C-alpha positions as a printed Julia matrix, in Angstrom:
403×3 Matrix{Float64}:
 -22.03   -4.33   16.43
 -25.48   -2.73   17.15
 -24.74    0.49   18.45
 -22.64    0.61   15.08
 -25.44   -0.1    12.77
 -27.96    2.61   14.92
 -25.59    4.69   14.08
 -25.26    4.13   10.46
 -29.22    4.33   10.44
 -29.29    7.87   11.62
 -28.16    8.92    7.94
 -30.88    6.7     6.03
 -32.87    9.79    5.67
 -30.22   11.48    3.57
 -30.55    8.53    1.22
 -33.11    9.68   -1.71
 -32.93   10.71   -5.21
 -33.35   13.99   -6.83
 -35.61   13.67   -9.92
 -34.94   16.81  -11.84
 -34.04   16.51  -15.08
 -32.87   20.47  -15.31
 -29.6    21.34  -16.32
 -29.54   23.62  -13.15
 -30.84   22.12   -9.85
 -31.65   23.31   -6.29
 -32.61   22.31   -2.64
 -35.86   23.86   -1.36
 -34.96   22.93    2.35
 -33.68   26.36    3.63
 -34.28   29.29    1.53
 -31.67   32.05    0.72
 -31.85   35.16   -0.89
 -28.93   34.64   -2.94
 -27.69   31.55   -5.06
 -24.31   29.79   -4.7
 -22.9    29.32   -8.22
 -20.23   27.26   -8.77
 -18.6    26.69  -12.2
 -16.24   23.55  -12.67
 -13.34   23.49  -15.83
 -11.36   20.68  -16.72
  -7.66   20.7   -16.29
  -7.27   22.69  -19.96
  -9.87   25.07  -18.3
 -12.67   24.67  -20.8
 -16.04   24.08  -19.32
 -16.93   20.89  -17.91
 -20.5    20.89  -19.6
 -22.74   18.08  -18.78
 -21.12   16.5   -15.99
 -22.84   15.06  -13.08
 -22.28   16.25   -9.47
 -23.9    14.57   -6.12
 -24.06   16.01   -2.99
 -23.99   14.23    0.55
 -24.13   15.08    4.15
 -20.45   15.46    5.41
 -20.54   12.81    7.68
 -22.66   10.42    5.65
 -21.6     7.02    5.21
 -22.88    4.16    3.18
 -24.79    1.29    5.24
 -22.67   -1.85    5.3
 -25.98   -3.53    4.69
 -26.93   -1.91    1.45
 -25.66   -3.99   -1.22
 -27.31   -1.97   -4.18
 -25.07   -0.78   -6.9
 -27.05    2.71   -7.25
 -25.23    5.65   -6.0
 -26.72    7.26   -2.74
 -27.24   11.12   -2.49
 -29.54   13.96   -1.44
 -29.12   16.03   -4.63
 -27.74   15.64   -8.26
 -26.95   18.19  -10.33
 -25.9    18.16  -14.05
 -23.61   21.4   -14.93
 -24.96   23.17  -17.82
 -22.76   24.03  -21.05
 -20.84   26.63  -19.13
 -19.98   24.25  -16.65
 -21.87   25.82  -13.5
 -24.43   24.99  -11.39
 -26.52   26.67   -8.81
 -27.31   25.76   -5.22
 -29.8    27.58   -3.76
 -30.35   25.97   -0.38
 -28.56   23.41    1.41
 -30.44   20.58    3.22
 -27.27   20.43    6.08
 -24.87   22.36    7.82
 -21.92   20.88    5.93
 -22.11   18.88    2.4
 -19.68   17.29    0.32
 -20.06   17.72   -3.68
 -18.16   14.64   -5.44
 -17.93   14.56   -9.5
 -16.21   11.57  -11.11
 -15.94   11.94  -14.97
 -13.82   10.43  -17.58
 -10.82    9.71  -15.46
 -11.35   13.37  -13.65
 -12.69   14.25  -10.69
 -13.53   16.86   -7.89
 -14.54   16.44   -4.01
 -14.85   19.0    -2.09
 -17.44   20.72    1.02
 -19.53   23.44    0.99
 -21.79   24.91    4.3
 -24.76   26.3     4.2
 -23.35   29.32    5.59
 -21.62   30.14    2.18
 -24.84   29.38    0.47
 -26.71   31.95    2.77
 -23.75   34.55    2.07
 -24.12   34.06   -2.05
 -21.15   33.75   -3.83
 -19.37   32.04   -6.68
 -16.56   29.54   -6.98
 -14.73   27.89   -9.95
 -12.89   24.4    -9.32
 -10.91   22.66  -11.59
 -11.31   18.79  -12.45
  -7.98   16.73  -11.38
  -6.78   13.05  -12.77
  -8.51   10.75  -10.23
  -6.24    8.55   -7.77
  -6.8     5.54   -6.1
  -6.45    3.87   -2.8
  -5.33    0.69   -1.43
  -3.98   -0.85    1.4
  -4.37   -3.52    3.93
  -6.41   -3.36    7.7
  -4.78   -5.77   10.13
  -7.1    -7.87   11.24
  -6.91   -9.79   14.64
  -7.4   -13.41   14.77
 -11.28  -13.69   15.32
 -12.28  -11.74   12.3
 -12.25  -12.53    8.64
 -12.61   -9.03    6.77
 -13.37   -5.65    7.44
 -15.19   -2.74    5.82
 -13.76    0.38    4.57
 -15.93    3.59    4.1
 -14.97    7.02    3.18
 -16.98    9.7     4.85
 -19.08   12.24    2.43
 -19.25    9.69   -0.67
 -21.05    5.92   -0.81
 -17.64    4.24   -1.32
 -17.81    0.95    0.82
 -15.71   -1.78    0.43
 -15.15   -5.33    1.72
 -11.34   -6.35    2.29
 -10.33   -9.79    1.4
  -9.54  -12.53    4.1
  -6.35  -10.85    4.58
  -7.31   -7.58    4.82
  -6.43   -6.45    1.65
  -8.57   -3.55   -0.13
  -8.61   -1.56   -3.19
 -11.05    1.76   -4.18
 -10.26    3.39   -7.41
 -11.34    6.89   -9.19
 -11.26    9.01   -5.91
 -10.69   12.94   -6.78
  -7.82   14.5    -5.17
  -8.42   15.27   -1.09
  -7.56   14.43    2.09
 -10.63   12.13    3.01
 -11.76   10.91    6.14
 -12.19    7.29    6.38
 -14.16    4.79    8.61
 -12.96    1.21    9.12
 -15.59   -1.66   10.82
 -13.08   -4.23   12.17
 -15.39   -6.77   13.87
 -17.12   -4.65   16.8
 -14.34   -1.8    16.68
 -14.64    1.13   14.41
 -11.46    2.84   13.57
 -11.16    6.44   11.84
  -8.26    8.02   10.22
  -7.66   10.42    6.85
  -5.73    9.77    4.08
  -4.58   12.11    0.98
  -4.96   11.79   -2.37
  -2.95   13.66   -4.76
  -4.12   14.12   -8.55
  -3.43   10.81  -10.31
  -1.32    8.74   -7.23
  -2.01    5.54   -6.27
  -1.69    5.89   -2.38
  -1.33    3.31    0.19
  -3.29    3.65    3.28
  -3.26    0.72    6.09
  -5.23    0.71    9.29
  -2.44   -0.31   12.19
  -5.1    -0.94   14.97
  -4.26   -4.7    15.21
  -0.99   -4.54   13.68
   1.63   -7.42   14.21
   4.96   -7.33   15.74
   6.23   -9.3    12.46
   6.63   -9.0     9.21
   7.12  -11.3     6.0
   9.82   -9.35    3.97
  10.65  -12.04    1.52
   7.88  -14.57   -0.04
   8.45  -16.25   -3.41
   4.89  -17.5    -4.23
   4.54  -15.76   -7.39
   6.81  -16.88  -10.08
   5.93  -13.85  -12.37
   6.11  -11.14   -9.94
   9.04  -12.96   -7.96
   8.51  -10.96   -4.82
   6.01   -8.72   -3.49
   5.52   -7.29    0.21
   1.54   -5.88   -0.62
   1.24   -4.37    3.07
   4.29   -2.24    2.36
   3.14   -1.21   -0.61
   6.37   -2.97   -2.5
   6.47   -4.71   -5.64
  10.09   -5.36   -6.71
  11.66   -7.62   -8.85
  14.83   -7.99   -7.23
  18.26   -8.91   -8.79
  20.54  -11.83   -9.13
  24.46  -11.11   -9.44
  27.84  -12.39   -8.35
  31.07  -11.01   -7.01
  33.55  -11.62   -9.82
  34.08  -13.82  -13.09
  34.86  -16.93  -11.03
  31.38  -17.36   -9.89
  28.97  -19.59  -11.98
  25.39  -19.88  -11.2
  22.79  -22.58  -12.04
  20.74  -20.91  -13.5
  23.06  -18.8   -15.12
  23.98  -15.01  -13.72
  25.43  -12.57  -16.11
  29.1   -11.65  -15.61
  29.61   -8.58  -13.32
  28.76   -5.93  -13.63
  25.6    -6.94  -15.33
  22.72   -8.59  -12.92
  19.72  -10.42  -13.89
  16.6    -9.08  -13.24
  14.22  -12.03  -14.71
  14.17  -14.06  -11.78
  11.44  -16.35  -12.84
  13.78  -19.38  -13.37
  14.81  -19.18   -9.72
  11.39  -19.6    -8.54
  10.66  -23.02   -8.09
   8.47  -25.4    -6.5
   9.86  -25.9    -2.87
   9.84  -29.57   -2.74
  10.81  -31.77   -0.25
   7.16  -32.05    1.31
   6.57  -28.04    1.58
   4.1   -26.65   -0.54
   4.26  -23.2    -2.56
   7.62  -21.86   -4.19
  10.92  -21.05   -3.24
  13.82  -19.25   -4.5
  16.59  -21.36   -5.48
  20.06  -21.56   -6.73
  23.39  -23.28   -6.89
  26.76  -21.44   -6.78
  30.39  -22.45   -7.55
  33.25  -20.39   -7.17
  36.72  -21.18   -8.03
  38.37  -18.97   -5.53
  37.42  -19.19   -1.8
  35.34  -16.77   -0.18
  33.44  -15.65   -3.52
  29.87  -15.68   -3.8
  26.63  -14.78   -5.65
  23.46  -13.07   -4.29
  19.81  -12.28   -4.55
  18.73   -8.9    -3.66
  15.77   -6.55   -3.19
  15.0    -2.99   -2.13
  12.67   -2.82    0.93
  13.04    0.87    1.8
  13.96    4.23   -0.03
  17.38    5.19   -0.36
  16.31    8.63    0.75
  14.3     7.16    3.95
  16.13    3.94    5.0
  14.37    2.14    7.46
  15.26    1.49   11.16
  14.97   -2.23   11.99
  17.13   -2.05   14.88
  14.06   -3.31   17.1
  14.49   -6.57   15.17
  14.32   -9.53   17.84
  15.22  -12.13   15.31
  14.99  -13.18   11.55
  12.98  -16.56   10.79
  13.28  -18.36    7.44
  12.94  -21.71    6.31
  15.52  -23.41    4.51
  17.43  -26.57    2.74
  20.42  -27.73    1.16
  24.41  -27.8     1.33
  26.67  -25.32    2.07
  27.4   -21.5     3.34
  24.73  -18.74    3.04
  24.33  -15.39    4.78
  21.34  -12.93    5.65
  22.84   -9.07    4.73
  21.3    -6.35    5.43
  22.62   -3.12    3.55
  22.63    0.9     3.49
  23.14    1.93    0.3
  22.65    5.35   -1.9
  24.82    7.91   -2.12
  23.23   10.42    0.7
  24.33    7.77    2.92
  27.06    5.83    4.89
  27.19    2.98    2.63
  27.69   -0.05    4.29
  26.34   -3.85    5.24
  26.1    -6.39    8.11
  25.73  -10.25    7.65
  25.06  -13.5     9.5
  26.04  -16.61    8.15
  24.18  -20.01    8.07
  25.79  -23.33    7.31
  22.92  -25.68    5.73
  23.46  -29.75    5.92
  19.57  -31.21    5.18
  17.71  -32.26    2.34
  14.69  -31.2     4.56
  13.37  -27.92    5.24
  14.38  -26.62    8.55
  13.08  -23.41   10.41
  16.45  -20.92   10.8
  16.6   -18.5    13.08
  19.38  -15.77   13.15
  19.36  -12.94   16.24
  20.99   -9.57   16.14
  23.75  -10.78   18.16
  24.85  -13.63   15.62
  25.77  -10.69   12.98
  29.45  -10.39   12.22
  30.96   -7.95   14.43
  32.3    -4.66   12.83
  35.63   -4.86   10.87
  35.44   -2.5     8.27
  36.28   -5.1     5.43
  34.16   -4.88    2.66
  32.2    -2.48    4.06
  31.09   -4.55    6.85
  30.07   -1.97    9.84
  27.81   -4.42   12.17
  24.5    -4.43   13.23
  24.44   -1.7    15.33
  25.05    0.87   12.64
  23.43   -0.65    9.64
  20.1    -1.98   11.32
  19.27    1.61   12.04
  19.33    2.56    8.26
  18.57   -0.69    5.96
  17.63    0.04    2.02
  17.99   -3.64    0.8
  18.14   -7.32    2.04
  20.25   -9.97    0.33
  20.85  -13.32    0.51
  24.04  -14.54   -0.64
  25.44  -17.88   -1.39
  29.08  -18.7    -1.13
  31.83  -20.9    -2.74
  29.95  -24.44   -3.64
  26.09  -24.19   -2.26
  23.1   -25.54   -3.42
  19.92  -24.34   -1.43
  15.9   -23.32   -1.37
  15.13  -20.68    0.92
  11.49  -19.37    1.32
   9.47  -16.89    3.98
  11.98  -14.71    5.6
  10.11  -13.21    8.5
  11.45  -10.37   10.92
   9.93  -10.58   14.58
  10.05   -7.44   16.86
   9.1    -5.16   14.33
   6.07   -3.88   12.83
   5.05   -2.96    9.1
   4.71    0.73   10.07
   8.95    0.36   10.69
   9.1     0.18    6.92
   8.84    3.15    4.72
   6.39    2.23    1.97
   7.69    2.67   -1.5
């Protein structure tokens, strides 16, 4: 860490403020014969008058010890009525120019060679985007710092490693992440108006909690995968009744708040719960959720086991499906019989999934596990149960395609 702080300190001489009140400003460090003229326009091609542009060294990152709310730069410009700024010289070999104004922005690089040659260029402001994601933390680290090169963006993750950065102009940014005594670098591209997920996977675990029902309002969220979906409840035919009630097929119910309840039986937090009864044996009701895109299913074939907590009485199953017109649709499922009022840790292995028989779309584990789009939990015949925290072991979050 001492070496890291010394590296950050090397950029300290760049962190001083320009004091010019002029609309056109320049840097006098390196004299040139010709000025470099930049015009900034908005999306409608009209001049972006009187907007602030800040210049920093391309390798600048903010000191993690700096808790100041002031922007750090080595030169500041304000465009004139025509949206123009003039640069007479450059203090470093390569610098960045950043503008953020009223939901629009610009981020680009400029070199001393460009200035010396003298030229003019026009840039258009575009809608800013945002960056959010998860830094996977080792057990001994409580948080990480996320920085963006050439900007003064610096955020501290929460204890789970999640972070957010808003109002970023479109660009392919170089990021710098400090995780304990380690430094990780990667690049992330942000397009206009996009909310981009960028995870840092250096300490990525070999398991993923795919289902977690802690939020009764959101119903279902896998934050590190960038997935936030409501899910749906349904039944196979009109002979199946559920508590709470589910609409008759082909309708499905997406308002799941009534199905999210306190776990009870000495377990903290929430779980998903329902009771099902069927007039015909073998009929079922089910909860389903998309976990991967139809056009890019996930390969989960490396799964070692699926672990979840459940209690209740009756027969349930864990179902993986491949859905979508562009795919060979089918499913694979593993049954589990519950006979307890107490919470139990349940384990399903790939070999526990029903062998392929092509009945009702059962294509078996070998086929479906390589192209998963959804996961479902089904309850058969007369069953009442609670289930929570479905975790896949043997795969990493990067094995999923972020939605």
